[in-house]
CHARMM internal coordinates of N, CA and C (Angstrom, degrees):
IC EDIT
DIST 1 N 1 CA 1.4504
DIST 1 CA 1 C 1.5279
ANGL 1 N 1 CA 1 C 111.27
DIST 1 C 2 N 1.3447
ANGL 1 CA 1 C 2 N 116.52
DIHE 1 N 1 CA 1 C 2 N -37.15
DIST 2 N 2 CA 1.4564
ANGL 1 C 2 N 2 CA 120.87
DIHE 1 CA 1 C 2 N 2 CA -178.53
DIST 2 CA 2 C 1.5251
ANGL 2 N 2 CA 2 C 111.86
DIHE 1 C 2 N 2 CA 2 C -62.36
DIST 2 C 3 N 1.3330
ANGL 2 CA 2 C 3 N 120.61
DIHE 2 N 2 CA 2 C 3 N -44.04
DIST 3 N 3 CA 1.4743
ANGL 2 C 3 N 3 CA 119.71
DIHE 2 CA 2 C 3 N 3 CA 178.42
DIST 3 CA 3 C 1.5268
ANGL 3 N 3 CA 3 C 112.68
DIHE 2 C 3 N 3 CA 3 C -61.91
DIST 3 C 4 N 1.3205
ANGL 3 CA 3 C 4 N 116.97
DIHE 3 N 3 CA 3 C 4 N -29.02
DIST 4 N 4 CA 1.4618
ANGL 3 C 4 N 4 CA 120.28
DIHE 3 CA 3 C 4 N 4 CA 178.50
DIST 4 CA 4 C 1.5283
ANGL 4 N 4 CA 4 C 110.36
DIHE 3 C 4 N 4 CA 4 C -63.66
DIST 4 C 5 N 1.3417
ANGL 4 CA 4 C 5 N 116.71
DIHE 4 N 4 CA 4 C 5 N -44.90
DIST 5 N 5 CA 1.4612
ANGL 4 C 5 N 5 CA 120.43
DIHE 4 CA 4 C 5 N 5 CA 179.30
DIST 5 CA 5 C 1.5252
ANGL 5 N 5 CA 5 C 111.03
DIHE 4 C 5 N 5 CA 5 C -66.65
DIST 5 C 6 N 1.3159
ANGL 5 CA 5 C 6 N 116.23
DIHE 5 N 5 CA 5 C 6 N -37.22
DIST 6 N 6 CA 1.4601
ANGL 5 C 6 N 6 CA 119.86
DIHE 5 CA 5 C 6 N 6 CA 177.18
DIST 6 CA 6 C 1.5263
ANGL 6 N 6 CA 6 C 110.55
DIHE 5 C 6 N 6 CA 6 C -63.53
DIST 6 C 7 N 1.3208
ANGL 6 CA 6 C 7 N 116.26
DIHE 6 N 6 CA 6 C 7 N -41.11
DIST 7 N 7 CA 1.4650
ANGL 6 C 7 N 7 CA 120.49
DIHE 6 CA 6 C 7 N 7 CA 179.12
DIST 7 CA 7 C 1.5322
ANGL 7 N 7 CA 7 C 110.53
DIHE 6 C 7 N 7 CA 7 C -64.46
DIST 7 C 8 N 1.3202
ANGL 7 CA 7 C 8 N 117.24
DIHE 7 N 7 CA 7 C 8 N -43.56
DIST 8 N 8 CA 1.4688
ANGL 7 C 8 N 8 CA 121.15
DIHE 7 CA 7 C 8 N 8 CA 177.94
DIST 8 CA 8 C 1.5296
ANGL 8 N 8 CA 8 C 109.83
DIHE 7 C 8 N 8 CA 8 C -61.79
DIST 8 C 9 N 1.3320
ANGL 8 CA 8 C 9 N 116.65
DIHE 8 N 8 CA 8 C 9 N -43.92
DIST 9 N 9 CA 1.4615
ANGL 8 C 9 N 9 CA 121.09
DIHE 8 CA 8 C 9 N 9 CA 179.37
DIST 9 CA 9 C 1.5237
ANGL 9 N 9 CA 9 C 110.92
DIHE 8 C 9 N 9 CA 9 C -60.55
DIST 9 C 10 N 1.3275
ANGL 9 CA 9 C 10 N 117.26
DIHE 9 N 9 CA 9 C 10 N -45.39
DIST 10 N 10 CA 1.4603
ANGL 9 C 10 N 10 CA 120.52
DIHE 9 CA 9 C 10 N 10 CA -179.48
DIST 10 CA 10 C 1.5252
ANGL 10 N 10 CA 10 C 111.69
DIHE 9 C 10 N 10 CA 10 C -65.79
DIST 10 C 11 N 1.3118
ANGL 10 CA 10 C 11 N 117.22
DIHE 10 N 10 CA 10 C 11 N -37.70
DIST 11 N 11 CA 1.4679
ANGL 10 C 11 N 11 CA 120.42
DIHE 10 CA 10 C 11 N 11 CA 178.14
DIST 11 CA 11 C 1.5290
ANGL 11 N 11 CA 11 C 110.19
DIHE 10 C 11 N 11 CA 11 C -65.28
DIST 11 C 12 N 1.3341
ANGL 11 CA 11 C 12 N 117.20
DIHE 11 N 11 CA 11 C 12 N -44.37
DIST 12 N 12 CA 1.4635
ANGL 11 C 12 N 12 CA 120.23
DIHE 11 CA 11 C 12 N 12 CA 178.77
DIST 12 CA 12 C 1.5248
ANGL 12 N 12 CA 12 C 111.27
DIHE 11 C 12 N 12 CA 12 C -64.87
DIST 12 C 13 N 1.3262
ANGL 12 CA 12 C 13 N 116.72
DIHE 12 N 12 CA 12 C 13 N -38.63
DIST 13 N 13 CA 1.4577
ANGL 12 C 13 N 13 CA 120.62
DIHE 12 CA 12 C 13 N 13 CA 177.95
DIST 13 CA 13 C 1.5231
ANGL 13 N 13 CA 13 C 111.00
DIHE 12 C 13 N 13 CA 13 C -64.56
DIST 13 C 14 N 1.3237
ANGL 13 CA 13 C 14 N 116.97
DIHE 13 N 13 CA 13 C 14 N -42.89
DIST 14 N 14 CA 1.4577
ANGL 13 C 14 N 14 CA 121.27
DIHE 13 CA 13 C 14 N 14 CA 178.20
DIST 14 CA 14 C 1.5276
ANGL 14 N 14 CA 14 C 111.02
DIHE 13 C 14 N 14 CA 14 C -64.62
DIST 14 C 15 N 1.3366
ANGL 14 CA 14 C 15 N 117.23
DIHE 14 N 14 CA 14 C 15 N -41.20
DIST 15 N 15 CA 1.4628
ANGL 14 C 15 N 15 CA 120.24
DIHE 14 CA 14 C 15 N 15 CA 178.31
DIST 15 CA 15 C 1.5232
ANGL 15 N 15 CA 15 C 110.83
DIHE 14 C 15 N 15 CA 15 C -61.94
DIST 15 C 16 N 1.3305
ANGL 15 CA 15 C 16 N 116.48
DIHE 15 N 15 CA 15 C 16 N -43.17
DIST 16 N 16 CA 1.4709
ANGL 15 C 16 N 16 CA 120.03
DIHE 15 CA 15 C 16 N 16 CA 179.47
DIST 16 CA 16 C 1.5195
ANGL 16 N 16 CA 16 C 110.56
DIHE 15 C 16 N 16 CA 16 C -63.29
DIST 16 C 17 N 1.3204
ANGL 16 CA 16 C 17 N 117.27
DIHE 16 N 16 CA 16 C 17 N -41.95
DIST 17 N 17 CA 1.4604
ANGL 16 C 17 N 17 CA 120.97
DIHE 16 CA 16 C 17 N 17 CA 178.60
DIST 17 CA 17 C 1.5213
ANGL 17 N 17 CA 17 C 110.78
DIHE 16 C 17 N 17 CA 17 C -61.67
DIST 17 C 18 N 1.3301
ANGL 17 CA 17 C 18 N 116.99
DIHE 17 N 17 CA 17 C 18 N -43.52
DIST 18 N 18 CA 1.4629
ANGL 17 C 18 N 18 CA 120.39
DIHE 17 CA 17 C 18 N 18 CA -178.97
DIST 18 CA 18 C 1.5224
ANGL 18 N 18 CA 18 C 111.47
DIHE 17 C 18 N 18 CA 18 C -66.91
DIST 18 C 19 N 1.3257
ANGL 18 CA 18 C 19 N 117.41
DIHE 18 N 18 CA 18 C 19 N -37.09
DIST 19 N 19 CA 1.4634
ANGL 18 C 19 N 19 CA 120.24
DIHE 18 CA 18 C 19 N 19 CA 178.15
DIST 19 CA 19 C 1.5216
ANGL 19 N 19 CA 19 C 110.25
DIHE 18 C 19 N 19 CA 19 C -65.75
DIST 19 C 20 N 1.3296
ANGL 19 CA 19 C 20 N 117.35
DIHE 19 N 19 CA 19 C 20 N -46.06
DIST 20 N 20 CA 1.4623
ANGL 19 C 20 N 20 CA 120.75
DIHE 19 CA 19 C 20 N 20 CA 179.75
DIST 20 CA 20 C 1.5236
ANGL 20 N 20 CA 20 C 110.42
DIHE 19 C 20 N 20 CA 20 C -63.99
DIST 20 C 21 N 1.3278
ANGL 20 CA 20 C 21 N 117.62
DIHE 20 N 20 CA 20 C 21 N -42.19
DIST 21 N 21 CA 1.4636
ANGL 20 C 21 N 21 CA 120.80
DIHE 20 CA 20 C 21 N 21 CA 178.52
DIST 21 CA 21 C 1.5249
ANGL 21 N 21 CA 21 C 110.70
DIHE 20 C 21 N 21 CA 21 C -64.48
DIST 21 C 22 N 1.3225
ANGL 21 CA 21 C 22 N 117.28
DIHE 21 N 21 CA 21 C 22 N -38.27
DIST 22 N 22 CA 1.4626
ANGL 21 C 22 N 22 CA 120.81
DIHE 21 CA 21 C 22 N 22 CA 178.39
DIST 22 CA 22 C 1.5127
ANGL 22 N 22 CA 22 C 112.05
DIHE 21 C 22 N 22 CA 22 C -65.86
DIST 22 C 23 N 1.3253
ANGL 22 CA 22 C 23 N 117.08
DIHE 22 N 22 CA 22 C 23 N -41.11
DIST 23 N 23 CA 1.4657
ANGL 22 C 23 N 23 CA 120.63
DIHE 22 CA 22 C 23 N 23 CA 177.96
DIST 23 CA 23 C 1.5188
ANGL 23 N 23 CA 23 C 109.87
DIHE 22 C 23 N 23 CA 23 C -64.50
DIST 23 C 24 N 1.3286
ANGL 23 CA 23 C 24 N 117.02
DIHE 23 N 23 CA 23 C 24 N -43.59
DIST 24 N 24 CA 1.4618
ANGL 23 C 24 N 24 CA 121.07
DIHE 23 CA 23 C 24 N 24 CA 179.98
DIST 24 CA 24 C 1.5289
ANGL 24 N 24 CA 24 C 110.46
DIHE 23 C 24 N 24 CA 24 C -62.53
DIST 24 C 25 N 1.3166
ANGL 24 CA 24 C 25 N 117.08
DIHE 24 N 24 CA 24 C 25 N -44.52
DIST 25 N 25 CA 1.4602
ANGL 24 C 25 N 25 CA 121.00
DIHE 24 CA 24 C 25 N 25 CA 178.74
DIST 25 CA 25 C 1.5216
ANGL 25 N 25 CA 25 C 110.77
DIHE 24 C 25 N 25 CA 25 C -63.80
DIST 25 C 26 N 1.3185
ANGL 25 CA 25 C 26 N 117.35
DIHE 25 N 25 CA 25 C 26 N -40.50
DIST 26 N 26 CA 1.4626
ANGL 25 C 26 N 26 CA 120.88
DIHE 25 CA 25 C 26 N 26 CA 177.97
DIST 26 CA 26 C 1.5132
ANGL 26 N 26 CA 26 C 112.25
DIHE 25 C 26 N 26 CA 26 C -62.56
DIST 26 C 27 N 1.3376
ANGL 26 CA 26 C 27 N 116.89
DIHE 26 N 26 CA 26 C 27 N -40.29
DIST 27 N 27 CA 1.4639
ANGL 26 C 27 N 27 CA 120.02
DIHE 26 CA 26 C 27 N 27 CA 177.64
DIST 27 CA 27 C 1.5205
ANGL 27 N 27 CA 27 C 111.13
DIHE 26 C 27 N 27 CA 27 C -64.21
DIST 27 C 28 N 1.3281
ANGL 27 CA 27 C 28 N 117.10
DIHE 27 N 27 CA 27 C 28 N -43.35
DIST 28 N 28 CA 1.4671
ANGL 27 C 28 N 28 CA 120.60
DIHE 27 CA 27 C 28 N 28 CA 179.53
DIST 28 CA 28 C 1.5262
ANGL 28 N 28 CA 28 C 111.11
DIHE 27 C 28 N 28 CA 28 C -63.23
DIST 28 C 29 N 1.3374
ANGL 28 CA 28 C 29 N 116.95
DIHE 28 N 28 CA 28 C 29 N -43.39
DIST 29 N 29 CA 1.4618
ANGL 28 C 29 N 29 CA 120.17
DIHE 28 CA 28 C 29 N 29 CA 179.19
DIST 29 CA 29 C 1.5202
ANGL 29 N 29 CA 29 C 111.18
DIHE 28 C 29 N 29 CA 29 C -65.30
DIST 29 C 30 N 1.3282
ANGL 29 CA 29 C 30 N 117.50
DIHE 29 N 29 CA 29 C 30 N -37.75
DIST 30 N 30 CA 1.4632
ANGL 29 C 30 N 30 CA 120.38
DIHE 29 CA 29 C 30 N 30 CA 178.11
DIST 30 CA 30 C 1.5195
ANGL 30 N 30 CA 30 C 110.73
DIHE 29 C 30 N 30 CA 30 C -63.33
DIST 30 C 31 N 1.3285
ANGL 30 CA 30 C 31 N 117.51
DIHE 30 N 30 CA 30 C 31 N -41.55
DIST 31 N 31 CA 1.4631
ANGL 30 C 31 N 31 CA 120.87
DIHE 30 CA 30 C 31 N 31 CA 178.43
DIST 31 CA 31 C 1.5196
ANGL 31 N 31 CA 31 C 110.45
DIHE 30 C 31 N 31 CA 31 C -63.29
DIST 31 C 32 N 1.3268
ANGL 31 CA 31 C 32 N 116.91
DIHE 31 N 31 CA 31 C 32 N -43.61
DIST 32 N 32 CA 1.4660
ANGL 31 C 32 N 32 CA 120.65
DIHE 31 CA 31 C 32 N 32 CA -179.92
DIST 32 CA 32 C 1.5238
ANGL 32 N 32 CA 32 C 110.51
DIHE 31 C 32 N 32 CA 32 C -62.40
DIST 32 C 33 N 1.3331
ANGL 32 CA 32 C 33 N 117.75
DIHE 32 N 32 CA 32 C 33 N -47.54
DIST 33 N 33 CA 1.4629
ANGL 32 C 33 N 33 CA 120.28
DIHE 32 CA 32 C 33 N 33 CA -178.45
DIST 33 CA 33 C 1.5192
ANGL 33 N 33 CA 33 C 111.76
DIHE 32 C 33 N 33 CA 33 C -67.08
DIST 33 C 34 N 1.3328
ANGL 33 CA 33 C 34 N 118.22
DIHE 33 N 33 CA 33 C 34 N -37.37
DIST 34 N 34 CA 1.4597
ANGL 33 C 34 N 34 CA 119.90
DIHE 33 CA 33 C 34 N 34 CA 177.43
DIST 34 CA 34 C 1.5185
ANGL 34 N 34 CA 34 C 111.00
DIHE 33 C 34 N 34 CA 34 C -66.36
DIST 34 C 35 N 1.3284
ANGL 34 CA 34 C 35 N 117.55
DIHE 34 N 34 CA 34 C 35 N -36.80
DIST 35 N 35 CA 1.4618
ANGL 34 C 35 N 35 CA 120.29
DIHE 34 CA 34 C 35 N 35 CA 176.04
DIST 35 CA 35 C 1.5211
ANGL 35 N 35 CA 35 C 111.10
DIHE 34 C 35 N 35 CA 35 C -65.87
DIST 35 C 36 N 1.3185
ANGL 35 CA 35 C 36 N 117.42
DIHE 35 N 35 CA 35 C 36 N -37.22
DIST 36 N 36 CA 1.4606
ANGL 35 C 36 N 36 CA 120.26
DIHE 35 CA 35 C 36 N 36 CA 179.42
DIST 36 CA 36 C 1.5247
ANGL 36 N 36 CA 36 C 111.66
DIHE 35 C 36 N 36 CA 36 C -69.97
DIST 36 C 37 N 1.3243
ANGL 36 CA 36 C 37 N 117.23
DIHE 36 N 36 CA 36 C 37 N -33.41
DIST 37 N 37 CA 1.4586
ANGL 36 C 37 N 37 CA 120.76
DIHE 36 CA 36 C 37 N 37 CA -178.24
DIST 37 CA 37 C 1.5248
ANGL 37 N 37 CA 37 C 113.14
DIHE 36 C 37 N 37 CA 37 C -83.70
DIST 37 C 38 N 1.3286
ANGL 37 CA 37 C 38 N 117.36
DIHE 37 N 37 CA 37 C 38 N -16.70
DIST 38 N 38 CA 1.4620
ANGL 37 C 38 N 38 CA 120.44
DIHE 37 CA 37 C 38 N 38 CA -178.41
DIST 38 CA 38 C 1.5249
ANGL 38 N 38 CA 38 C 109.59
DIHE 37 C 38 N 38 CA 38 C -69.66
DIST 38 C 39 N 1.3340
ANGL 38 CA 38 C 39 N 116.48
DIHE 38 N 38 CA 38 C 39 N 145.76
DIST 39 N 39 CA 1.4658
ANGL 38 C 39 N 39 CA 118.45
DIHE 38 CA 38 C 39 N 39 CA 177.24
DIST 39 CA 39 C 1.5259
ANGL 39 N 39 CA 39 C 110.31
DIHE 38 C 39 N 39 CA 39 C -64.00
DIST 39 C 40 N 1.3014
ANGL 39 CA 39 C 40 N 115.40
DIHE 39 N 39 CA 39 C 40 N 142.13
DIST 40 N 40 CA 1.4620
ANGL 39 C 40 N 40 CA 121.06
DIHE 39 CA 39 C 40 N 40 CA -176.49
DIST 40 CA 40 C 1.5254
ANGL 40 N 40 CA 40 C 109.26
DIHE 39 C 40 N 40 CA 40 C -92.64
DIST 40 C 41 N 1.3331
ANGL 40 CA 40 C 41 N 116.68
DIHE 40 N 40 CA 40 C 41 N 102.05
DIST 41 N 41 CA 1.4574
ANGL 40 C 41 N 41 CA 121.49
DIHE 40 CA 40 C 41 N 41 CA 178.49
DIST 41 CA 41 C 1.5207
ANGL 41 N 41 CA 41 C 108.43
DIHE 40 C 41 N 41 CA 41 C -103.41
DIST 41 C 42 N 1.3285
ANGL 41 CA 41 C 42 N 115.35
DIHE 41 N 41 CA 41 C 42 N 117.86
DIST 42 N 42 CA 1.4671
ANGL 41 C 42 N 42 CA 118.85
DIHE 41 CA 41 C 42 N 42 CA 178.39
DIST 42 CA 42 C 1.5251
ANGL 42 N 42 CA 42 C 110.11
DIHE 41 C 42 N 42 CA 42 C -72.58
DIST 42 C 43 N 1.3324
ANGL 42 CA 42 C 43 N 117.00
DIHE 42 N 42 CA 42 C 43 N -47.26
DIST 43 N 43 CA 1.4591
ANGL 42 C 43 N 43 CA 121.99
DIHE 42 CA 42 C 43 N 43 CA -178.62
DIST 43 CA 43 C 1.5271
ANGL 43 N 43 CA 43 C 109.19
DIHE 42 C 43 N 43 CA 43 C -128.98
DIST 43 C 44 N 1.3197
ANGL 43 CA 43 C 44 N 117.91
DIHE 43 N 43 CA 43 C 44 N 83.88
DIST 44 N 44 CA 1.4648
ANGL 43 C 44 N 44 CA 118.65
DIHE 43 CA 43 C 44 N 44 CA 179.96
DIST 44 CA 44 C 1.5205
ANGL 44 N 44 CA 44 C 110.81
DIHE 43 C 44 N 44 CA 44 C -68.05
DIST 44 C 45 N 1.3129
ANGL 44 CA 44 C 45 N 115.98
DIHE 44 N 44 CA 44 C 45 N 143.94
DIST 45 N 45 CA 1.4611
ANGL 44 C 45 N 45 CA 119.54
DIHE 44 CA 44 C 45 N 45 CA 178.76
DIST 45 CA 45 C 1.5169
ANGL 45 N 45 CA 45 C 108.79
DIHE 44 C 45 N 45 CA 45 C -78.99
DIST 45 C 46 N 1.2984
ANGL 45 CA 45 C 46 N 115.61
DIHE 45 N 45 CA 45 C 46 N 139.41
DIST 46 N 46 CA 1.4563
ANGL 45 C 46 N 46 CA 121.33
DIHE 45 CA 45 C 46 N 46 CA -177.09
DIST 46 CA 46 C 1.5223
ANGL 46 N 46 CA 46 C 109.60
DIHE 45 C 46 N 46 CA 46 C -105.65
DIST 46 C 47 N 1.3109
ANGL 46 CA 46 C 47 N 116.07
DIHE 46 N 46 CA 46 C 47 N 152.41
DIST 47 N 47 CA 1.4597
ANGL 46 C 47 N 47 CA 120.50
DIHE 46 CA 46 C 47 N 47 CA 178.17
DIST 47 CA 47 C 1.5201
ANGL 47 N 47 CA 47 C 111.15
DIHE 46 C 47 N 47 CA 47 C -69.11
DIST 47 C 48 N 1.3132
ANGL 47 CA 47 C 48 N 117.87
DIHE 47 N 47 CA 47 C 48 N -24.51
DIST 48 N 48 CA 1.4672
ANGL 47 C 48 N 48 CA 121.10
DIHE 47 CA 47 C 48 N 48 CA -178.42
DIST 48 CA 48 C 1.5243
ANGL 48 N 48 CA 48 C 111.18
DIHE 47 C 48 N 48 CA 48 C -109.48
DIST 48 C 49 N 1.3178
ANGL 48 CA 48 C 49 N 116.78
DIHE 48 N 48 CA 48 C 49 N 23.28
DIST 49 N 49 CA 1.4624
ANGL 48 C 49 N 49 CA 119.87
DIHE 48 CA 48 C 49 N 49 CA -178.90
DIST 49 CA 49 C 1.5256
ANGL 49 N 49 CA 49 C 109.34
DIHE 48 C 49 N 49 CA 49 C -65.02
DIST 49 C 50 N 1.3009
ANGL 49 CA 49 C 50 N 116.70
DIHE 49 N 49 CA 49 C 50 N 133.57
DIST 50 N 50 CA 1.4546
ANGL 49 C 50 N 50 CA 121.60
DIHE 49 CA 49 C 50 N 50 CA 178.14
DIST 50 CA 50 C 1.5150
ANGL 50 N 50 CA 50 C 113.52
DIHE 49 C 50 N 50 CA 50 C 92.91
DIST 50 C 51 N 1.3231
ANGL 50 CA 50 C 51 N 118.79
DIHE 50 N 50 CA 50 C 51 N -12.43
DIST 51 N 51 CA 1.4598
ANGL 50 C 51 N 51 CA 120.39
DIHE 50 CA 50 C 51 N 51 CA 178.23
DIST 51 CA 51 C 1.5248
ANGL 51 N 51 CA 51 C 109.61
DIHE 50 C 51 N 51 CA 51 C -81.23
DIST 51 C 52 N 1.3300
ANGL 51 CA 51 C 52 N 116.91
DIHE 51 N 51 CA 51 C 52 N 147.79
DIST 52 N 52 CA 1.4707
ANGL 51 C 52 N 52 CA 118.50
DIHE 51 CA 51 C 52 N 52 CA 178.69
DIST 52 CA 52 C 1.5243
ANGL 52 N 52 CA 52 C 110.72
DIHE 51 C 52 N 52 CA 52 C -68.11
DIST 52 C 53 N 1.3281
ANGL 52 CA 52 C 53 N 114.85
DIHE 52 N 52 CA 52 C 53 N 156.15
DIST 53 N 53 CA 1.4613
ANGL 52 C 53 N 53 CA 119.47
DIHE 52 CA 52 C 53 N 53 CA 178.73
DIST 53 CA 53 C 1.5180
ANGL 53 N 53 CA 53 C 110.04
DIHE 52 C 53 N 53 CA 53 C -68.49
DIST 53 C 54 N 1.3182
ANGL 53 CA 53 C 54 N 116.25
DIHE 53 N 53 CA 53 C 54 N 143.28
DIST 54 N 54 CA 1.4642
ANGL 53 C 54 N 54 CA 120.69
DIHE 53 CA 53 C 54 N 54 CA 179.80
DIST 54 CA 54 C 1.5214
ANGL 54 N 54 CA 54 C 109.57
DIHE 53 C 54 N 54 CA 54 C -72.58
DIST 54 C 55 N 1.3251
ANGL 54 CA 54 C 55 N 115.03
DIHE 54 N 54 CA 54 C 55 N 134.47
DIST 55 N 55 CA 1.4593
ANGL 54 C 55 N 55 CA 120.96
DIHE 54 CA 54 C 55 N 55 CA 177.28
DIST 55 CA 55 C 1.5272
ANGL 55 N 55 CA 55 C 107.69
DIHE 54 C 55 N 55 CA 55 C -101.94
DIST 55 C 56 N 1.3299
ANGL 55 CA 55 C 56 N 118.48
DIHE 55 N 55 CA 55 C 56 N 111.64
DIST 56 N 56 CA 1.4673
ANGL 55 C 56 N 56 CA 119.75
DIHE 55 CA 55 C 56 N 56 CA -175.40
DIST 56 CA 56 C 1.5219
ANGL 56 N 56 CA 56 C 113.67
DIHE 55 C 56 N 56 CA 56 C -66.94
DIST 56 C 57 N 1.3496
ANGL 56 CA 56 C 57 N 118.58
DIHE 56 N 56 CA 56 C 57 N -16.80
DIST 57 N 57 CA 1.4622
ANGL 56 C 57 N 57 CA 120.57
DIHE 56 CA 56 C 57 N 57 CA -177.93
DIST 57 CA 57 C 1.5216
ANGL 57 N 57 CA 57 C 112.41
DIHE 56 C 57 N 57 CA 57 C -89.94
DIST 57 C 58 N 1.3188
ANGL 57 CA 57 C 58 N 118.00
DIHE 57 N 57 CA 57 C 58 N -16.90
DIST 58 N 58 CA 1.4693
ANGL 57 C 58 N 58 CA 119.53
DIHE 57 CA 57 C 58 N 58 CA -177.76
DIST 58 CA 58 C 1.5229
ANGL 58 N 58 CA 58 C 109.90
DIHE 57 C 58 N 58 CA 58 C -82.25
DIST 58 C 59 N 1.3224
ANGL 58 CA 58 C 59 N 116.18
DIHE 58 N 58 CA 58 C 59 N 145.55
DIST 59 N 59 CA 1.4690
ANGL 58 C 59 N 59 CA 121.90
DIHE 58 CA 58 C 59 N 59 CA -179.68
DIST 59 CA 59 C 1.5290
ANGL 59 N 59 CA 59 C 111.43
DIHE 58 C 59 N 59 CA 59 C -102.94
DIST 59 C 60 N 1.2996
ANGL 59 CA 59 C 60 N 118.30
DIHE 59 N 59 CA 59 C 60 N -5.42
DIST 60 N 60 CA 1.4656
ANGL 59 C 60 N 60 CA 119.75
DIHE 59 CA 59 C 60 N 60 CA -176.39
DIST 60 CA 60 C 1.5037
ANGL 60 N 60 CA 60 C 112.17
DIHE 59 C 60 N 60 CA 60 C -94.58
END
COOR INIT
IC SEED 1 N 1 CA 1 C
IC BUILD
């Protein structure tokens, strides 16, 4: 009877591992495909383009 429970435990553990690995792989593939579908901007325009850099030591 004990080996039966061990076998069930190992099967459930393997299933959980495969589900987690599948989710992780799906997330990675989604990121890759979204990056491929995104428009390729070499120099995107920024909302603060042309403004001087902030000086953290200045109080003015």
